ROMARRO-909491 format. One record per residue: x, y, z of N, C-alpha, C in turn; residue in one letter. Coordinates in pm, whole numbers. Each point is the difference from the previous one (the first is absolute). Layout:
% residues N
X:Y:Z:X:Y:Z:X:Y:Z:A
...
END
This chain:
% residues 410
-1371:1380:1077:31:-68:-123:75:94:-91:M
113:-37:-48:74:77:-100:50:-98:-100:A
-63:-7:-116:32:-108:-92:8:53:-141:K
107:-37:-68:15:30:-141:-38:-124:-77:L
-94:11:-90:-51:-115:-72:69:-10:-134:L
51:-121:-33:67:-18:-127:-101:-32:-108:G
28:-101:-83:-97:-43:-100:-120:-52:76:V
-115:64:-14:-109:-19:95:-108:-89:-57:R
-41:-104:70:-121:-71:-40:-115:99:-2:P
-79:-4:-106:-102:103:-18:-96:7:117:A
-47:-116:49:-100:2:108:57:58:127:S
128:-30:30:60:49:123:16:150:-2:L
57:52:-110:27:144:-2:-128:80:-7:I
-102:-55:-73:-126:72:-7:-64:9:137:I
7:-108:77:-57:2:135:73:100:89:C
134:-1:-7:75:94:82:-27:143:-39:L
-4:25:-132:-25:137:-45:-138:46:43:A
-103:-87:-17:-134:38:40:-8:24:149:L
72:-81:78:-1:20:145:62:132:38:A
111:34:-67:66:126:32:-88:118:-38:A
-59:-5:-120:-85:109:-44:-123:13:90:V
-56:-115:41:-116:3:90:36:64:133:A
120:-30:47:43:61:126:8:150:-13:A
54:48:-115:7:144:-20:-139:61:-6:F
-88:-65:-75:-134:56:-21:-79:6:130:A
15:-100:83:-80:-6:123:61:81:112:S
130:34:-12:66:71:108:18:-86:122:G
-3:-132:-16:11:-91:114:135:15:68:A
1:-5:133:123:13:77:5:-113:103:R
118:-43:38:10:-103:104:-41:56:135:P
-13:-87:95:-46:40:133:105:79:76:A
126:2:-47:105:73:69:-34:148:6:A
54:69:103:-31:141:20:51:86:-114:A
118:-33:-54:57:81:-108:-77:-27:-129:A
-33:105:-75:-69:-20:-128:85:-82:-96:P
-66:-70:-89:70:-83:-98:41:84:-120:T
121:-26:-48:48:57:-125:30:-114:-96:S
-28:22:-129:17:-105:-98:53:58:-131:Q
76:-80:-71:44:34:-135:-16:-124:-86:L
-79:13:-107:-15:-108:-96:43:53:-137:F
95:-69:-64:52:43:-128:-6:-117:-97:V
-54:24:-118:-9:-102:-103:60:57:-129:D
39:-86:-93:68:48:-120:-32:-87:-121:S
14:61:-117:-7:-72:-125:139:-54:-34:E
11:-100:-86:131:-62:-26:108:97:-46:P
-35:105:-74:102:92:-50:36:111:94:G
-47:-3:126:30:104:97:144:-9:49:D
60:117:34:140:3:42:20:-37:146:S
-102:15:85:16:-25:143:-16:-148:36:Y
-113:-58:-39:-33:-135:46:-9:-103:-113:L
1:45:-124:12:-89:-116:-108:-109:1:R
-125:44:20:-110:-93:-4:-34:-65:133:G
67:35:107:-26:-59:131:-73:100:90:Q
-27:-41:125:-73:83:95:74:5:133:S
-35:101:79:58:14:134:-111:50:93:D
-5:-56:120:-103:39:96:64:8:137:Y
-5:119:62:59:23:132:-105:63:90:L
-1:-40:126:-88:61:99:82:41:121:T
-63:78:87:70:45:120:23:-112:100:S
-54:-119:-26:28:-115:87:139:-57:-24:N
53:18:-121:131:-59:-29:95:99:-66:D
-35:128:-9:86:102:-59:-23:131:75:A
98:88:-5:-14:130:66:-45:103:-102:S
-94:84:41:-51:109:-82:32:130:72:F
68:93:-67:41:124:64:-4:113:-101:A
-49:118:44:-3:117:-87:140:57:-12:A
39:35:-123:126:70:-24:-20:145:42:D
82:48:92:-17:134:55:63:107:-87:L
61:-37:-114:57:100:-90:-110:89:-55:S
22:135:-2:-103:88:-53:-2:5:-152:P
94:-66:-68:12:18:-146:-114:-70:-73:W
-30:-125:35:-113:-71:-58:-47:-100:104:L
-120:16:55:-46:-92:106:-16:-141:-55:P
43:-96:78:-8:-140:-44:-7:-90:121:S
-21:-130:-26:-10:-101:105:101:-110:-30:V
84:-30:98:93:-113:-10:-70:-126:48:W
10:-104:-80:-54:-130:37:117:-98:-4:V
44:-45:117:120:-83:10:-37:-140:47:S
17:-96:-91:-26:-139:32:127:-73:41:G
-7:-129:25:119:-76:43:110:-1:-105:P
-37:4:-129:99:-17:-105:16:120:-92:D
-95:91:-1:6:112:-92:-90:111:50:H
10:116:-64:-77:117:43:-54:74:-122:A
-111:73:22:-58:89:-98:-7:141:59:W
1:99:-88:-28:138:41:-105:54:-96:N
-118:32:53:-114:44:-81:-36:141:43:I
-6:94:-94:-34:138:35:-65:72:-115:G
-58:118:29:-70:75:-104:-19:144:46:A
-16:90:-99:-40:138:26:-74:51:-122:S
-68:115:15:-77:53:-112:90:71:-98:D
-60:66:-103:82:59:-105:73:126:43:D
-28:53:120:76:112:52:95:-42:110:G
17:-130:20:83:-48:109:-67:7:134:G
-132:25:2:-71:20:126:-80:-120:44:G
-97:24:88:-74:-108:65:-102:-64:-94:R
-21:-128:23:-99:-75:-76:-139:24:57:L
-101:-23:-83:-139:18:40:-72:-133:-12:V
-63:-44:108:-73:-127:-2:-111:4:-104:A
-18:-114:-69:-101:-10:-103:46:47:-136:G
128:36:-13:52:52:-127:85:-104:-71:S
-6:4:-134:86:-83:-83:99:91:-72:T
128:-33:4:107:79:-58:58:-77:-119:Y
-10:58:-118:48:-66:-121:131:63:-46:T
65:-66:-96:128:46:-54:100:25:112:D
2:-90:98:89:14:115:141:-43:-38:A
98:81:40:139:-25:-37:76:-68:113:S
88:-89:-38:87:-66:97:122:84:32:L
25:105:-78:126:75:10:-18:140:57:T
-107:24:76:-21:129:66:-2:114:-100:N
-71:-21:-111:-7:100:-107:-90:115:41:R
46:123:-19:-81:117:32:-125:3:-86:D
-111:41:59:-124:14:-74:-80:-126:-15:G
44:-110:60:-77:-124:-7:-3:-64:137:S
-103:-82:28:1:-73:127:121:-91:8:P
41:-32:121:115:-86:20:-41:-129:68:N
48:-111:-55:-26:-132:55:133:-68:24:L
30:-32:126:126:-68:31:-28:-147:27:R
67:-85:-75:-2:-144:26:144:-45:-9:V
56:-33:115:142:-35:6:16:-130:76:F
90:-85:-49:30:-123:72:-61:-120:-70:G
-36:-99:78:-50:-125:-55:110:-103:-7:G
-36:-127:-5:99:-107:10:69:-38:-131:P
-58:37:-116:54:-52:-125:60:106:-91:L
-37:124:13:52:101:-91:-37:139:47:G
32:100:-83:-28:139:34:-29:77:-127:S
-28:129:15:-39:84:-112:46:142:30:C
66:65:-96:48:137:22:-87:104:-68:S
-87:-41:-91:-87:95:-68:-127:-72:-43:D
-111:70:7:-125:-63:-39:-115:96:22:G
-120:-45:-40:-119:83:14:-117:-89:42:V
-92:56:78:-113:-79:48:-110:89:52:G
-83:-56:84:-107:76:64:-31:-63:135:Q
-68:79:86:-38:-53:130:-128:67:47:F
-75:-74:83:-124:50:58:15:-2:151:T
-31:112:64:11:14:145:-137:-23:61:V
-13:-104:82:-127:-31:66:-12:70:135:H
113:14:70:1:67:130:142:48:25:D
14:116:64:134:52:25:-3:94:120:V
108:-1:76:19:93:110:149:25:18:G
35:115:59:140:39:13:30:37:145:Y
124:-19:39:53:71:117:128:67:-48:F
0:134:7:110:74:-61:-1:-26:-149:G
113:-42:-53:11:-29:-142:-10:-149:-30:S
-22:-82:102:-6:-145:-19:-143:-50:8:A
-21:-119:-53:-133:-61:6:-28:-51:141:F
-120:29:52:-47:-67:120:-88:-120:-39:S
-61:9:-118:-74:-112:-56:-5:17:-151:R
-10:-109:-71:-8:5:-146:-61:-129:-51:L
-107:14:-78:-57:-113:-71:-6:38:-147:S
73:-71:-83:6:36:-141:20:-125:-87:M
-49:7:-123:29:-101:-100:79:67:-111:S
87:-75:-66:87:61:-99:34:-100:-108:F
44:53:-114:57:-82:-105:110:79:-67:Q
101:-71:-51:119:65:-51:58:-85:-111:L
44:68:-107:73:-67:-107:137:62:-11:T
104:-79:20:137:50:-10:35:29:-145:C
89:96:-21:47:30:-134:68:-124:-59:A
-42:-40:-116:57:-116:-66:-64:-132:38:G
-89:0:100:-64:-124:44:-124:-27:-85:A
-39:-126:-5:-119:-39:-77:-118:-38:89:T
19:3:130:-107:-37:93:-14:103:110:G
-118:3:63:-30:94:108:24:-63:137:K
27:87:96:1:-36:141:-124:64:62:L
-77:-77:75:-119:51:68:12:-28:148:R
-54:90:81:11:-22:143:-108:70:80:G
-14:-45:126:-90:60:98:79:16:129:E
-6:121:57:67:27:127:-102:52:99:L
-2:-60:119:-81:53:110:95:17:119:R
18:125:42:94:30:108:-66:91:102:Y
26:-29:127:-44:88:108:103:-7:111:R
47:118:43:99:4:106:-66:-22:136:T
78:-43:95:-50:-14:137:18:129:79:T
61:104:-65:18:129:68:-134:71:12:A
-12:95:94:-126:74:13:-24:90:-121:P
-123:47:-15:-33:91:-109:71:132:23:D
86:37:-94:81:120:17:-38:108:-101:L
-126:2:-41:-41:94:-103:-63:126:58:E
36:37:121:-63:116:63:41:132:-60:G
122:11:-60:48:126:-57:32:-23:-147:V
-61:81:-88:22:-11:-143:84:116:-49:L
92:-28:-91:84:101:-64:-51:21:-141:L
-15:126:-39:-47:31:-136:82:115:-56:S
48:-10:-124:2:-121:-82:105:-97:51:P
-18:-128:-27:97:-102:39:29:-88:-121:E
126:-17:-32:40:-79:-115:119:-86:38:S
16:-110:-73:115:-85:22:112:32:-99:H
-15:110:-72:105:53:-86:46:134:56:R
122:44:-33:46:131:49:-81:114:-59:P
-20:104:79:-59:124:-50:110:83:-64:Y
-26:46:-123:97:80:-73:-31:148:24:Q
89:68:70:-13:144:18:73:71:-114:L
-38:126:-25:52:72:-116:152:16:7:D
66:-14:-118:142:36:-10:15:146:41:F
103:27:76:16:133:60:146:41:-2:T
32:125:-36:140:45:4:55:-3:143:P
130:-18:10:66:2:131:-25:135:67:V
-34:-5:128:-26:122:76:-144:46:-3:G
-86:-67:-77:-141:35:-5:-82:-116:56:E
-132:18:6:-88:-103:55:-112:-28:-99:A
-38:-126:-9:-109:-41:-90:-135:36:60:S
-107:-1:-81:-135:8:58:-22:-116:98:P
-75:26:104:-20:-101:105:-106:-101:-41:A
20:-124:44:-99:-107:-16:-68:-21:135:K
-134:6:0:-76:-9:125:-46:-144:24:T
18:-47:123:-49:-131:43:-97:19:116:F
-97:-92:9:-104:10:103:-4:-128:83:T
-7:15:131:-27:-111:91:-144:11:48:L
-73:-111:-7:-140:-2:45:-16:-115:100:R
-50:32:119:-23:-102:102:-143:-54:-16:N
-9:-122:-53:-131:-62:-19:-31:-98:113:V
85:-1:103:-22:-88:113:-97:60:101:G
-16:-73:112:-96:42:101:64:79:113:A
134:10:1:69:72:109:112:83:-60:S
57:87:84:107:87:-46:123:-77:-42:G
74:54:-99:120:-63:-53:119:94:18:A
93:-32:93:117:85:19:93:-4:-122:P
40:118:-48:91:14:-113:132:54:51:V
111:-64:-36:132:48:40:46:113:-90:G
130:26:0:58:107:-81:29:-52:-141:T
-64:58:-98:19:-40:-140:134:54:-47:I
82:-84:-61:133:42:-44:44:-76:-123:G
119:33:-48:55:-63:-120:114:-94:38:T
14:-106:-78:108:-97:18:38:-58:-134:G
70:-110:3:40:-64:-125:128:55:-56:G
12:4:-132:126:31:-67:40:146:10:T
-93:91:-30:33:144:-5:-99:80:84:D
-4:-21:130:-103:65:81:11:151:4:P
122:55:-15:17:146:12:-43:75:-125:T
-31:-73:-108:-40:68:-124:-151:22:-8:Q
-74:-47:101:-145:15:3:-42:62:133:F
-111:71:-1:-45:70:120:-147:-32:29:E
-31:-6:131:-139:-10:45:-44:140:38:I
-106:51:-63:-48:135:27:-151:-4:21:V
-54:105:58:-145:7:20:-54:-118:78:G
76:-48:97:-32:-124:72:-90:30:120:D
-126:-46:-7:-90:14:115:-38:-137:55:I
82:-102:-33:-27:-136:47:94:-44:112:C
125:45:-4:102:-52:90:-29:33:146:S
40:-94:87:1:20:146:-138:38:54:S
-101:-73:-45:-135:25:50:-79:-130:-7:R
-111:-4:70:-93:-113:-11:-111:39:-94:T
-16:-77:-105:-101:29:-100:-132:-62:47:L
-101:81:32:-125:-55:52:-71:-89:-103:P
-88:-86:50:-79:-85:-89:-80:86:-96:A
8:-33:-130:-72:74:-103:70:125:-49:G
115:36:60:68:124:-37:101:-24:-113:A
39:109:-66:104:-5:-102:105:106:30:I
120:-21:-53:105:99:6:84:-12:-126:C
77:102:-31:80:0:-123:143:41:29:T
88:-43:-90:139:47:-1:48:2:-143:F
99:84:-29:53:18:-135:144:-47:-8:D
37:-49:-116:138:-39:-28:47:76:-124:V
118:56:5:55:67:-116:146:-35:-17:R
48:20:-120:139:-30:-37:79:130:3:Y
108:3:79:82:121:15:147:-41:-11:A
50:-25:-122:135:-56:-17:110:100:32:P
103:-53:61:121:80:27:115:-41:-91:S
-21:-103:-82:103:-50:-91:-68:-57:-123:A
67:5:-117:-62:-56:-120:-2:-152:3:P
-83:-58:-83:-9:-145:-9:-137:-51:36:G
-17:-132:-8:-125:-63:38:-3:-31:148:G
-115:18:63:-14:-21:144:-128:-77:31:H
5:-77:108:-117:-73:48:4:-5:152:S
-116:-13:59:-8:-6:147:-130:-69:39:A
-7:-39:126:-123:-50:61:-58:109:89:N
-130:13:-1:-69:85:97:-63:-94:101:V
46:6:123:-44:-91:105:-111:64:83:D
-113:-71:9:-115:48:77:-20:-98:116:V
54:30:119:-12:-93:112:-137:10:68:P
-60:-116:22:-130:-8:67:11:-96:118:L
-66:33:109:6:-85:119:-83:-126:-22:A
42:-111:64:-73:-127:-6:-144:23:48:A
-95:-71:-61:16:-114:-91:10:40:-146:P
15:128:-30:6:44:-139:140:-21:-55:H
7:-28:-130:129:-26:-64:57:129:-57:A
132:16:13:67:117:-58:-20:4:-151:D
2:119:-55:-6:17:-145:136:45:-51:R
33:-44:-121:123:42:-66:-35:45:-141:V
40:122:-35:-24:55:-134:136:16:-68:I
11:-46:-124:123:21:-76:-15:119:-93:R
100:84:-3:-1:118:-89:131:3:-78:V
-9:52:-123:117:10:-87:-6:130:-78:E
119:50:-40:7:114:-90:145:16:-44:S
30:111:-66:136:25:-46:23:149:-16:G
126:40:15:38:142:-8:102:19:-112:A
-27:96:-87:98:38:-101:104:91:62:R
112:14:-71:115:68:60:4:150:-24:D
-106:59:-52:-2:144:-21:49:43:-137:G
31:-93:-89:41:34:-135:-115:71:-73:T
35:101:-81:-100:74:-76:33:-9:-148:T
-101:-25:-82:16:-2:-146:-85:110:-62:T
61:82:-85:-72:106:-71:21:-17:-149:T
-98:43:-77:5:-9:-146:6:141:-56:L
99:26:-88:13:133:-58:-127:35:-78:E
-55:120:20:-121:37:-74:29:18:-149:P
-101:-25:-80:12:16:-146:-104:102:-41:I
48:120:-43:-90:111:-28:-56:-9:-142:A
-129:31:-14:-63:12:-130:-9:-130:-77:G
-31:14:-129:-15:-116:-87:135:-41:-54:W
24:-131:-4:127:-53:-47:-27:-111:-101:V
105:-32:-77:-9:-108:-97:53:-130:60:D
-51:-111:-49:54:-132:36:111:-34:-97:S
111:-62:47:25:-52:136:25:110:102:P
-24:-36:128:10:94:111:108:-47:96:V
83:93:44:102:-32:99:-52:36:139:T
-1:-99:90:-43:18:139:120:-8:91:L
8:90:97:113:4:93:-50:7:143:T
52:-89:84:-38:-5:141:123:24:87:A
-24:53:119:108:25:96:-36:-68:132:H
94:-77:54:-18:-70:127:90:66:104:V
-59:43:112:76:61:109:-36:-65:133:T
98:-19:89:143:22:-26:53:-99:-103:P
112:34:-61:57:-83:-106:27:-141:52:D
-73:-102:-49:18:-135:54:131:-66:-41:P
70:58:-100:124:-63:-46:120:37:86:T
-16:97:91:112:40:85:30:-110:101:V
121:-53:-8:44:-102:94:-59:-137:-25:G
-93:-12:-94:-63:-129:-26:-42:-6:-146:E
95:-21:-90:-28:6:-144:-76:-123:-50:P
-118:-24:56:-82:-113:-46:-66:38:-133:A
-45:-95:-79:-68:29:-126:-144:45:25:P
-16:120:55:-133:51:29:-71:40:-128:Y
-133:-12:0:-80:26:-119:-116:93:34:M
-43:75:-103:-123:77:6:-92:-51:-110:V
-124:-32:36:-101:-42:-96:-89:119:-35:D
-23:19:-130:-90:106:-47:-131:-64:-44:F
-110:67:30:-132:-54:-34:-94:112:-35:A
-98:-31:-86:-110:91:-31:-119:-40:86:I
-52:94:75:-114:-28:87:-116:-53:-85:V
-61:-107:46:-112:-67:-67:40:-79:-124:D
130:2:-35:45:-80:-115:108:-98:40:A
82:36:99:97:-95:51:144:31:-37:G
85:-96:27:146:9:-13:40:28:-145:F
94:96:-20:51:27:-135:150:-25:-13:I
73:-11:113:142:-30:-10:75:39:126:G
130:-35:5:84:24:117:128:71:-40:S
67:53:101:131:62:-20:83:-21:126:A
130:-17:-15:90:-15:114:21:134:68:S
16:-4:133:31:120:76:151:21:-7:V
41:112:-55:142:31:-14:48:82:119:L
132:16:9:58:82:107:-66:138:-2:A
-38:48:117:-74:124:10:-148:-23:20:G
-44:-128:-16:-139:-34:26:-94:27:-116:G
55:12:-124:-83:31:-116:-21:-125:-86:T
-124:-15:-49:-33:-109:-92:-76:61:-117:A
41:-31:-122:-60:63:-117:-10:-101:-113:S
-110:3:-77:-18:-88:-114:-101:62:-95:A
3:-45:-126:-87:52:-105:-98:-108:-45:T
-128:39:-14:-105:-98:-29:-93:53:-109:F
-54:-92:-79:-109:31:-90:-129:6:83:E
-72:111:-13:-124:18:75:-110:38:-98:V
-115:-61:13:-111:26:-91:-51:142:18:S
-54:59:-109:-52:137:11:-112:10:102:P
-10:119:61:-107:24:96:53:65:126:G
-90:14:95:34:60:130:13:-112:102:V
116:-10:66:29:-109:93:47:56:134:H
11:-91:97:74:25:123:103:-111:14:E
123:37:35:107:-99:14:55:3:142:V
54:-114:44:62:-10:131:135:-69:-13:T
84:22:100:129:-67:10:10:-67:136:A
37:-128:1:8:-77:125:141:-53:17:S
58:30:116:137:-46:30:-6:-128:82:F
82:-97:-38:9:-126:73:144:-25:40:F
22:-16:132:134:-26:51:21:-146:31:G
74:-24:107:37:-137:35:-111:-74:73:S
-108:68:39:-114:-65:63:-123:84:-26:S
-119:-55:33:-124:74:-22:-7:125:86:Q
81:7:103:-2:115:89:93:110:-47:Y
93:-31:-91:88:100:-60:-62:33:-136:L
-108:76:2:-73:28:-122:-87:124:19:S
-39:60:-111:-88:116:5:-57:23:-139:S
-107:79:-7:-67:27:-127:-29:148:-12:E
20:52:-119:-26:142:-23:-149:27:-7:S
-35:129:11:-137:41:-27:-24:-6:-151:A
-124:-20:-44:-29:-1:-143:35:134:-65:P
61:-6:-118:41:119:-74:-70:3:-135:T
-61:113:-41:-70:6:-130:98:-16:-117:P
-47:-64:-104:77:-17:-123:-97:10:-117:L
25:98:-92:-87:23:-116:79:-27:-126:M
-43:-98:-77:72:-43:-120:-82:34:-123:V
65:70:-97:-68:40:-123:-32:-119:-89:R
-97:22:-86:-26:-94:-109:27:75:-130:Q
97:-46:-80:37:65:-126:-88:-48:-113:D
-46:95:-83:-80:-31:-118:62:69:-121:T
22:-71:-110:57:58:-123:-111:30:-99:S
4:119:-62:-95:42:-103:78:26:-129:I
-34:-67:-109:67:18:-128:-85:85:-93:T
59:107:-55:-69:92:-90:39:-30:-144:L
-96:-8:-90:29:-22:-143:-79:100:-83:T
36:13:-127:-68:91:-90:-22:-68:-135:T
-105:45:-73:-24:-55:-134:81:74:-106:T
67:110:43:84:75:-93:138:-63:-2:D
26:-79:-105:126:-73:-4:121:90:-1:A
-17:123:-50:115:91:-5:39:49:137:T
-93:-15:100:31:47:135:72:-105:83:A
11:-123:-55:62:-106:76:150:0:-16:L
70:-17:109:145:-19:-4:27:-149:-12:S
122:-39:15:33:-142:-10:-66:-81:111:S
-28:63:115:-68:-66:111:-121:83:41:E
-115:-63:24:-117:77:48:32:65:133:P
-46:123:24:25:65:129:-76:-69:112:P
61:-13:114:-63:-64:116:6:95:119:T
-113:13:69:-3:83:120:-35:-91:118:I
82:1:105:-26:-81:121:-60:88:107:S
-110:-46:58:-70:75:103:-7:-84:127:V
50:54:113:-10:-68:128:-127:44:68:A
-89:-96:29:-131:32:57:6:-12:152:L
-53:100:68:-9:-2:145:-145:29:39:E
-55:-78:95:-136:32:45:-9:139:59:P
-113:66:-17:-20:133:55:-1:-6:152:A
END
C-alpha cells in the first residue's frame, strides 16, 4: 500500500494512523522471509512537506535501501510516485545510540548539533529547519544503516506546522558489524594546518574485531581528491588477518607538498562479509609567508606607530591589495594597514595606557596565503598633570606654572 491521503475523513485517517503506529509498536512483520520496512509520515496543515496530509509506505509496495554515502547515513524509500530520504547522525557526525533522543537537530548538517535529514515527499520540500528524533534500534554496516527504527518530528523554517514520522528499516544483507572503526564520523576529520614541506601531528585510528572469526584487512591507503598530500604511518593493520577480539591501529597525517586546501579519503579495505571503511580527512597548507612586527623598546606615548614586515614580499609580481591586521592580545582588533612595495605595512593607533602584547596578521588572496607574527610587548605611558599654585600673589606670573609628570610603573 502506498497512498497519499488528501482531505481526510476523520474516522478513516485515525484508523489508518492507529494501525500504522500499532504495527510499529508491535514489530509485526509479514510472513515473507525478508523483514518488513515501513515509513509513516503525518503532518499539521502548516507543514512544508505534506501540508496537513499523511503518507504510508511499506516494503510490500516500495523499495527501502540504505544510502551507502559515508557523509550522512540515510534510508531511501521509493514508492510508485515519489520517494523520501530519511537520515540522522549525532552531534559529532558519528553513530547513533539506541534508546537516545536527540534534540535541536539541524536539517542543514550544522556542526555541533545532531543532524536530521528529511528529503522528498509528494507535495513539497524544506531546505532548513530544526527538530528532534528518538532512536529505538540501530545497526550499521560500514557507514550505512543495516537497521534503523526511529521516530522524528521537524519544523521547517517559516512553516507553521510540524512533520512527524516513524521509520522502521532492516536490510536483508547479513550482519556486517564484525569490525568497528574508532573514532568514526560522518564528517571530515580536520588535521592541523601545516607549512609546505612539513608534517602535521598524526591522528590515530583503531580497528576492533568484535566478531567471532578473523577479519582479513587489506592495504590501507589514500584516495579521493588529494591523496598524495596525506600519509598513512604507524600502520599495524594492513595486510593481516585481525583475530576475533583483537585491535590494531594506524595513523594519518597531513604532509603537504603545495599550498592550498586539501582533502582525501582514507580507504580501509576489509574482506567479505565485512564492509570497507572510508575516512574523510581535510587540512590546508600555508605558502611559507612570514610576518614580523618591529619591536618597540621601553615606554612610549599614545598614539603608537606599529610596523610589520611580510616576507617574501607579496607585492612582487602580484600587486593585490594585501592587508595586515593589528591586534592587542586579549583585547582584539585595533586596525589595518595596506602592504606596500617591499612588504611593509605601517599605521598609527591610539592605545590605552598599560602593558600590552600586540600581533600583526597578514592576509593574502586566500586563507592559505597568510601568517601571523609572534606577540610583541608594548608599554604605553599614562600622563598625569600636576598644577602648582601659591598664596603669595606677588609670586604669580600671568599664568600659573604647570609641571607635567609622565608616570611609569616600577
